[in-house]
Structure formats: C-alpha cells, structure tokens
N, C-alpha and C positions, 0 to 999 in steps of 0.2 A: 536325125540319127539319135537313137536312145542311148542313155548311159546305163551301165550295168552294175548290178550287185551280184557277186559270186557267192554261191552256197558252198558249204564245206565239201560236199562230195566232188565237185569240180576240182577243187584244189588238191584233195587227196589223190584223185586219179592222175592229176598232173605230176604230183610229187612221186608217185609210184611208176611214172613213165608209161602209163596206159596209152597204147597207140591212139593217136588223134588228139589227145588232151593237151600236151604241150603246145601243139600247133593251134588248137582252139584258144587257149589262153593268150598266146602270142598275138593271134589275129585280133581278138577283142581288146587287148591292151593297146594295140596300135590304132584301132578304129575309133575308140570312144574313151570317155572317162570311166574308170573302173573302181569299184568300191567293194569292201567287205564290211559286214557288221562286226562289232566288237565280239559278239557271240561266236561268229565264224572264226575270228582270230583266236579266241579261247579254245574252241574245238580243235583247231589245227595244232596249236602248241601242245595241248594236252595229249594228243595222239601221235606226236612226233617221235620218230625213232632217234636214238642217240646219234647215229651216223648221219642223220638228215638235218642236223641243227643248222648248219650254214645255209644249205639249200632252202630249208623251210623259211628262215628269216629273210633271205634274199627275195623269195617269192612274196612273202607277206609285205615287204617294203615296196613292192610294185603297186600296191593298192592303197587307197586312202581308207582308213578304218573309221566307220561311223560309230561314235560313242552311243551307249545306251543312256539317253537322257530321260528325264521324267516324262516328257511328252511321248517318246518312243515306248517307254515302259507302260504308260497308260494305254496307248494304242494296242500294244501286245496283249495286255490284260483284257481289254475289250474284245479283241479277236478271240481269245481263249473262251471268254464268257459267252459271246454270241454264238460261236460254233458249238459249244457244249449244249446249248439249248436246242440245237438241231441234231444232237446225238453224235457229233464229231469231236473227238478229243485231239486237240493240237498240243504238241510238245512245247514246252517253254522256249527252247532254243529256236524252233521253227517259227513260233509266234514273234519273237524278237527280230528274227531275220526278215520276216514278212513285213513287220511294222516299220523296220528301217527302210525297206524298199518303198513301201507305200508313202511314208512320210516325206521321202526325198524324190519321189516320182521316178524311181529307177526300175528297169526291167530286171527281174530275177533270173539268173542263169543257174540251173540246177540239174541234177541227175534224177531227181524224184519229185516231179510236179504234184504227185498225190499228197505230199506233205503240205501243200500250199493251195487249198481249195478256193481261196478268195477270188471271186470273179473280177473284182476291181484291180487285182494284181496282174500286171503284165509278166508272163512267165515264158522263158525259153527252156525247153527240155533237151538235154544232150543224151544221145543214145550211146551204146557201148563203144562206138568208134569216134565219139566226140563230135558228131554231126548234130547241129542245132535245128530244132523245129519248134514252132509255136505250140503251146499247149492246146489240145483239142477240146 
C-alpha cells in the first residue's frame, strides 16, 4: 500500500466541500500515511478564507508536513532545469511538491497530473467527483 502526498487542489476542493472530495480525503487518511509538502501548506494558508481558519488548520493538522530541505530544493531545481531543456516549464511550487514526493517515495494525489510530467513520479489523478485513477 503506497503512502500519499496530497497536492493543493485536492485540499482546496475538500475545504470547499466539492462532492466526493471530503470522502476521498477521509478514505486516504484512513488507508495510509498521508503527507503534504511545506509548499502545499503555504498555498493552502495563503488562499484560506477568513471563515475557514479553524477548518483549514484542522485539515492541515491531519497531514505530516514535509519540510523543504536542501536536498528537496536541489531536486526541485534539477527537475525545473531538466524539464526546461525539453521545453516544459515547471512552476516552482509544483517542482517542490514533486521533489517532496520523489524524495520520500510517495504517490502524489492531484487534480492536475499535467503539472507533474515526471514519469518516475507515481501520480493519482482525481476527477471532478473525487474519483482517483492512475495517470495515463
């Protein structure tokens, strides 16, 4: 059974009560060890609505946050650099999230697998109903 790293989009849809997403999060939290990158943590807090403060921090506390260490920063930089030579521009946040998952051998759970083109990265894509499928 893999352990999971949640991307920001999954948590945002959960916080906004998108049908299927609270159940998806609850299922994976019960099934395996679940993590978020420090970058995801930052993205969620920065986008939080005032009325969501308690709910947001309760959700974030459900996950272990992986810090951005020098090793993860190096790996993220290498991902950005290597994909740029192929004509693909990775965002800094997505590179840090991918590097966190790769470094710790985690399966990334996301709503947008296109942001994570690395073939060595295990990715599960959630659809609009919160149903997971492996990246094709």
